[in-house]
DSSP file (Angstrom, degrees, kcal/mol; ACC not computed):
  #  RESIDUE AA STRUCTURE BP1 BP2  ACC     N-H-->O    O-->H-N    N-H-->O    O-->H-N    TCO  KAPPA ALPHA  PHI   PSI    X-CA   Y-CA   Z-CA
    1    1 A X              0   0    0      0, 0.0     2,-0.4     0, 0.0     0, 0.0   0.000 360.0 360.0 360.0 134.8   -2.4   29.3   19.0
    2    2 A X        +     0   0    0      2,-0.0     2,-0.3     0, 0.0     0, 0.0  -0.621 360.0 157.6 -74.9 131.6   -2.4   25.5   18.8
    3    3 A X        -     0   0    0     -2,-0.4     0, 0.0     2,-0.1     0, 0.0  -0.993  46.3-151.4-155.2 148.0    1.0   24.1   19.6
    4    4 A X  S    S+     0   0    0     -2,-0.3    -1,-0.1     2,-0.0     2,-0.0   0.469  81.8  76.7 -95.7  -4.1    2.7   21.0   20.8
    5    5 A X  S    S-     0   0    0      1,-0.0    -2,-0.1     5,-0.0     5,-0.0  -0.104 100.3 -91.9 -92.8-166.4    5.5   23.0   22.3
    6    6 A X        -     0   0    0      2,-0.1     3,-0.1    -2,-0.0     4,-0.0   0.498  47.4-126.1 -87.1  -4.7    5.8   25.1   25.4
    7    7 A X        +     0   0    0      1,-0.2     2,-0.7     2,-0.1     3,-0.2   0.871  58.1 151.2  58.6  37.4    4.9   28.3   23.7
    8    8 A X  S    S-     0   0    0      1,-0.2    -1,-0.2     2,-0.1    -2,-0.1  -0.893  74.4 -28.2-105.8 109.7    8.1   29.9   25.1
    9    9 A X  S    S+     0   0    0     -2,-0.7    -1,-0.2    -3,-0.1    -2,-0.1   0.927  81.7 157.9  52.0  53.2    9.4   32.6   22.9
   10   10 A X  S    S+     0   0    0     -3,-0.2    -1,-0.1     1,-0.1     3,-0.1   0.719  74.9  24.4 -80.6 -20.2    7.9   31.2   19.7
   11   11 A X  S    S+     0   0    0     25,-0.5     2,-0.4     1,-0.3    27,-0.3   0.595 123.6  42.5-118.5 -16.9    7.9   34.4   17.8
   12   12 A X        +     0   0    0     24,-0.3     2,-0.3    23,-0.2    -1,-0.3  -0.998  64.0 146.5-136.9 133.3   10.6   36.6   19.3
   13   13 A X        -     0   0    0     -2,-0.4     2,-0.4    -3,-0.1    -4,-0.0  -0.954  38.0-116.1-155.7 169.9   14.1   35.5   20.4
   14   14 A X        -     0   0    0     -2,-0.3     2,-0.4     2,-0.0    -2,-0.0  -0.915  25.8-179.8-115.1 141.2   17.7   36.6   20.7
   15   15 A X        -     0   0    0     -2,-0.4     2,-0.5     2,-0.0    -2,-0.0  -0.997  15.0-150.4-140.3 138.8   20.7   35.2   18.9
   16   16 A X        -     0   0    0     -2,-0.4     2,-0.4     2,-0.0    -2,-0.0  -0.933  15.2-174.8-108.9 129.0   24.3   36.2   19.1
   17   17 A X        +     0   0    0     -2,-0.5     2,-0.3     6,-0.1    -2,-0.0  -0.973   4.9 177.1-122.9 138.5   26.5   35.6   16.0
   18   18 A X        -     0   0    0     -2,-0.4     5,-0.1     6,-0.1     6,-0.0  -0.971  41.5  -1.9-139.1 155.3   30.2   36.2   15.8
   19   19 A X  S >  S+     0   0    0     -2,-0.3     3,-1.7     3,-0.3    -2,-0.0  -0.052  80.6  87.2  69.2-170.8   33.0   35.8   13.3
   20   20 A X  T 3  S-     0   0    0      1,-0.3    -1,-0.1    67,-0.0    67,-0.0   0.752 124.4 -44.6  50.9  37.2   32.7   34.5    9.8
   21   21 A X  T 3  S+     0   0    0      1,-0.3    66,-3.1    65,-0.1     2,-0.4   0.597  96.3 144.4  88.7   9.9   31.8   37.8    8.1
   22   22 A X  B <   -A   86   0A   0     -3,-1.7    -1,-0.3    64,-0.2    -3,-0.3  -0.693  54.1-114.9 -84.3 133.4   29.3   39.0   10.7
   23   23 A X    >   -     0   0    0     62,-3.7     3,-0.6    -2,-0.4     2,-0.2  -0.415  33.7-117.4 -65.6 139.4   29.2   42.7   11.3
   24   24 A X  T 3  S+     0   0    0      1,-0.2    -1,-0.1    -2,-0.1    -6,-0.1  -0.544  83.6   5.7 -81.5 143.4   30.3   43.7   14.8
   25   25 A X  T 3  S+     0   0    0     -2,-0.2     2,-0.4     1,-0.2    -1,-0.2   0.716  86.5 144.2  66.9  26.2   28.0   45.4   17.3
   26   26 A X    <   -     0   0    0     -3,-0.6     2,-0.5    59,-0.1    -1,-0.2  -0.800  31.8-164.6-102.8 140.1   24.8   45.4   15.2
   27   27 A X        -     0   0    0     -2,-0.4     2,-0.5     3,-0.0     3,-0.0  -0.986   6.7-167.9-119.0 130.2   21.3   44.9   16.6
   28   28 A X        -     0   0    0     -2,-0.5    15,-0.1    15,-0.0    12,-0.0  -0.975  49.6  -9.1-121.7 127.0   18.5   44.1   14.2
   29   29 A X        -     0   0    0     -2,-0.5     2,-0.3    13,-0.1    12,-0.2   0.006  60.5-127.5  83.2 171.2   14.9   44.2   15.1
   30   30 A X  E     -B   40   0B   0     10,-1.6     9,-3.7    -3,-0.0    10,-1.6  -0.980  10.7-133.2-155.4 152.8   13.0   44.7   18.4
   31   31 A X  E     -B   38   0B   0     -2,-0.3     7,-0.2     7,-0.3   -19,-0.0  -0.560  36.5 -88.1-102.3 172.1   10.3   42.9   20.3
   32   32 A X    >   -     0   0    0      5,-2.6     3,-1.8    -2,-0.2    -1,-0.2  -0.130  56.0 -85.2 -69.3 177.4    7.2   44.3   21.9
   33   33 A X  T 3  S+     0   0    0      1,-0.3    -1,-0.1     2,-0.1    -2,-0.0   0.721 131.6  47.3 -62.7 -21.4    7.4   45.5   25.5
   34   34 A X  T 3  S-     0   0    0      3,-0.1    -1,-0.3     0, 0.0    -2,-0.0   0.520 108.3-122.3 -94.2  -6.8    6.8   42.0   26.8
   35   35 A X  S <  S+     0   0    0     -3,-1.8   -23,-0.2     2,-0.2    -2,-0.1   0.738  82.3 113.8  72.1  22.3    9.4   40.4   24.5
   36   36 A X  S    S+     0   0    0      1,-0.2   -25,-0.5   -25,-0.1     2,-0.3   0.810  72.8  21.6 -95.7 -34.7    6.6   38.2   23.2
   37   37 A X  S    S-     0   0    0    -26,-0.1    -5,-2.6   -27,-0.1    -1,-0.2  -0.954  85.6 -94.5-137.2 152.4    6.3   39.3   19.5
   38   38 A X  E     -B   31   0B   0     -2,-0.3    -7,-0.3   -27,-0.3     3,-0.1  -0.420  31.8-178.2 -64.7 138.6    8.4   41.1   16.9
   39   39 A X  E     +     0   0B   0     -9,-3.7     2,-0.3     1,-0.4    -8,-0.2   0.691  65.1   2.8-108.3 -29.7    7.8   44.8   16.8
   40   40 A X  E    S+B   30   0B   0    -10,-1.6   -10,-1.6     1,-0.1    -1,-0.4  -0.992 118.2  14.6-156.9 154.3   10.2   45.8   14.0
   41   41 A X  S    S-     0   0    0     -2,-0.3     2,-0.1   -12,-0.2    -1,-0.1   0.890  72.6-160.6  47.7  53.6   12.6   44.4   11.5
   42   42 A X        -     0   0    0    -13,-0.1     2,-0.5    -4,-0.1    -1,-0.2  -0.405   5.2-157.4 -63.7 134.2   11.5   40.8   11.9
   43   43 A X        -     0   0    0    -15,-0.1     2,-0.1    -2,-0.1    -1,-0.0  -0.971   9.8-147.0-115.9 116.1   14.0   38.2   10.7
   44   44 A X    >>  -     0   0    0     -2,-0.5     4,-1.9    34,-0.1     3,-0.7  -0.419  26.0-112.2 -78.3 156.2   12.5   34.8    9.8
   45   45 A X  H 3> S+     0   0    0      1,-0.3     4,-2.5     2,-0.2     5,-0.2   0.829 119.8  58.8 -58.4 -32.0   14.5   31.6   10.4
   46   46 A X  H 3> S+     0   0    0      2,-0.2     4,-2.3     1,-0.2    -1,-0.3   0.855 104.4  50.8 -65.9 -33.5   14.6   31.2    6.5
   47   47 A X  H <> S+     0   0    0     -3,-0.7     4,-2.2     2,-0.2    35,-0.5   0.905 110.2  49.0 -67.9 -41.6   16.4   34.6    6.4
   48   48 A X  H  X S+     0   0    0     -4,-1.9     4,-2.5     2,-0.2    -2,-0.2   0.920 112.0  48.6 -63.3 -43.8   18.9   33.5    9.0
   49   49 A X  H  X S+     0   0    0     -4,-2.5     4,-2.5     1,-0.2     5,-0.2   0.910 110.6  50.9 -62.5 -42.7   19.5   30.2    7.1
   50   50 A X  H  X S+     0   0    0     -4,-2.3     4,-2.1     1,-0.2    10,-0.3   0.893 111.3  48.9 -61.4 -39.9   20.0   32.2    3.8
   51   51 A X  H  X S+     0   0    0     -4,-2.2     4,-2.2    29,-0.3    -2,-0.2   0.923 111.7  47.2 -67.3 -45.5   22.5   34.4    5.5
   52   52 A X  H  X S+     0   0    0     -4,-2.5     4,-1.2     1,-0.2    -2,-0.2   0.901 112.7  49.5 -64.4 -40.7   24.5   31.6    7.1
   53   53 A X  H  <>S+     0   0    0     -4,-2.5     5,-2.9     2,-0.2     3,-0.3   0.895 109.2  53.1 -64.0 -39.5   24.6   29.7    3.7
   54   54 A X  H ><5S+     0   0    0     -4,-2.1     3,-1.7     1,-0.2    -2,-0.2   0.915 106.9  51.8 -59.8 -44.1   25.7   32.9    2.0
   55   55 A X  H 3<5S+     0   0    0     -4,-2.2    -1,-0.2     1,-0.3    -2,-0.2   0.757 106.9  54.1 -66.4 -23.8   28.6   33.3    4.5
   56   56 A X  T 3<5S-     0   0    0     -4,-1.2    -1,-0.3    -3,-0.3    -2,-0.2   0.419 123.5-107.0 -86.8   0.4   29.5   29.7    3.7
   57   57 A X  T < 5S+     0   0    0     -3,-1.7     2,-0.4     1,-0.3    -3,-0.2   0.663  78.0 130.3  84.7  16.9   29.7   30.6    0.0
   58   58 A X      < -     0   0    0     -5,-2.9     2,-0.9    -6,-0.1    -1,-0.3  -0.849  59.1-129.8-107.8 140.5   26.5   28.7   -0.9
   59   59 A X    >>  -     0   0    0     -2,-0.4     3,-1.6     1,-0.2     4,-1.1  -0.783  15.6-158.6 -86.8 108.3   23.6   30.2   -3.0
   60   60 A X  T 34 S+     0   0    0     -2,-0.9    15,-0.4     1,-0.3    14,-0.2   0.736  89.1  61.0 -62.9 -22.5   20.6   29.4   -0.9
   61   61 A X  T 34 S+     0   0    0      1,-0.2    -1,-0.3    12,-0.1    -2,-0.0   0.725 109.9  40.7 -76.7 -20.1   18.3   29.7   -4.0
   62   62 A X  T <4 S+     0   0    0     -3,-1.6     2,-0.8     2,-0.0    -2,-0.2   0.574  91.3  96.6-101.4 -12.1   20.2   26.9   -5.7
   63   63 A X     <  +     0   0    0     -4,-1.1    11,-0.9     2,-0.0     2,-0.3  -0.700  55.1 160.5 -83.2 110.9   20.5   24.6   -2.7
   64   64 A X  E     -C   73   0C   0     -2,-0.8     2,-0.3     9,-0.2     9,-0.2  -0.865  29.0-155.4-129.1 161.2   17.6   22.1   -2.9
   65   65 A X  E     -C   72   0C   0      7,-2.5     7,-2.8    -2,-0.3     2,-0.5  -0.984  23.3-121.6-133.8 148.8   16.7   18.8   -1.5
   66   66 A X  E     +C   71   0C   0     -2,-0.3     2,-0.4     5,-0.2     5,-0.2  -0.767  32.3 170.5 -95.6 130.9   14.3   16.3   -3.0
   67   67 A X  E >   -C   70   0C   0      3,-2.9     3,-1.4    -2,-0.5    -2,-0.0  -0.977  69.6 -13.7-140.9 125.1   11.3   15.1   -1.0
   68   68 A X  T 3  S-     0   0    0     -2,-0.4     3,-0.1     1,-0.3    -1,-0.1   0.862 129.5 -51.1  51.0  42.2    8.4   13.1   -2.4
   69   69 A X  T 3  S+     0   0    0      1,-0.2     2,-0.4     0, 0.0    -1,-0.3   0.578 119.9  99.4  79.5  10.5    9.5   13.7   -6.0
   70   70 A X  E <  S-C   67   0C   0     -3,-1.4    -3,-2.9    -5,-0.0     2,-0.4  -0.977  70.3-122.4-132.3 143.5    9.7   17.5   -5.6
   71   71 A X  E     -C   66   0C   0     -2,-0.4     2,-0.3    -5,-0.2    -5,-0.2  -0.688  30.9-174.8 -84.9 134.4   12.7   19.8   -5.1
   72   72 A X  E     -C   65   0C   0     -7,-2.8    -7,-2.5    -2,-0.4     2,-0.4  -0.927  20.1-130.1-125.2 150.8   12.5   22.1   -2.0
   73   73 A X  E >   -C   64   0C   0     -2,-0.3     3,-1.6    -9,-0.2    -9,-0.2  -0.824  14.2-134.9 -97.7 141.8   14.8   24.9   -0.8
   74   74 A X  T 3  S+     0   0    0    -11,-0.9    -1,-0.1    -2,-0.4     3,-0.1   0.868 111.4  46.8 -57.9 -36.6   16.0   24.9    2.8
   75   75 A X  T 3> S-     0   0    0    -15,-0.4     4,-1.4   -12,-0.3     3,-0.4   0.257 105.4-141.3 -91.8  12.2   15.1   28.6    2.9
   76   76 A X  T <4  -     0   0    0     -3,-1.6    -1,-0.3     1,-0.2     3,-0.2  -0.128  46.4 -58.1  56.1-157.9   11.7   28.0    1.3
   77   77 A X  T  4 S+     0   0    0      1,-0.2    -1,-0.2    -3,-0.1    -3,-0.0   0.560 134.0  53.2 -93.4  -8.6   10.6   30.7   -1.2
   78   78 A X  T  4 S+     0   0    0     -3,-0.4     2,-0.2     2,-0.0    -2,-0.2   0.451  73.8 119.5-108.1  -0.8   10.8   33.6    1.2
   79   79 A X     <  +     0   0    0     -4,-1.4     2,-0.3    -3,-0.2   -32,-0.2  -0.466  36.0 176.8 -72.1 134.4   14.3   33.4    2.6
   80   80 A X        -     0   0    0     -2,-0.2   -29,-0.3   -36,-0.1     2,-0.2  -0.982  36.5-102.2-135.1 147.2   16.6   36.4    1.9
   81   81 A X        -     0   0    0     -2,-0.3     2,-1.3   -31,-0.2   -33,-0.1  -0.499  31.6-131.4 -66.5 131.2   20.1   37.2    3.0
   82   82 A X    >   -     0   0    0    -35,-0.5     3,-1.8    -2,-0.2     4,-0.4  -0.711  25.5-175.2 -86.0  92.2   20.1   39.7    5.9
   83   83 A X  G >  S+     0   0    0     -2,-1.3     3,-1.0     1,-0.3    -1,-0.2   0.744  75.2  70.9 -66.0 -23.5   22.6   42.2    4.5
   84   84 A X  G 3  S+     0   0    0      1,-0.2    -1,-0.3    -3,-0.1    -2,-0.1   0.742  97.3  53.7 -63.0 -21.4   22.6   44.3    7.7
   85   85 A X  G <  S+     0   0    0     -3,-1.8   -62,-3.7   -63,-0.1    -1,-0.2   0.668  88.2  98.9 -85.0 -17.7   24.4   41.4    9.3
   86   86 A X  B <    A   22   0A   0     -3,-1.0   -64,-0.2    -4,-0.4   -65,-0.1  -0.500 360.0 360.0 -81.8 137.1   27.3   41.2    6.8
   87   87 A X              0   0    0    -66,-3.1    -1,-0.1    -2,-0.2   -65,-0.1   0.467 360.0 360.0 -73.9 360.0   30.6   42.8    7.5
């Protein structure tokens, strides 16, 4: 893959979330045996953004910004709230 970055965990990573309506003790998804790629229950960054906006009381589908005369959503067209994370 062409990249300007370090190619370090570009497709699989770990994140810890606490408080603010996050369910305790939940693990979502798994990576392959090398920790390089998602193996199950992949959560895209747009899904994470949609979930955080939901927890802040904002509807991610209505939150837009204007760029070059067109409205865009922060969560793009594919972002969904990860309900498994919600308390």
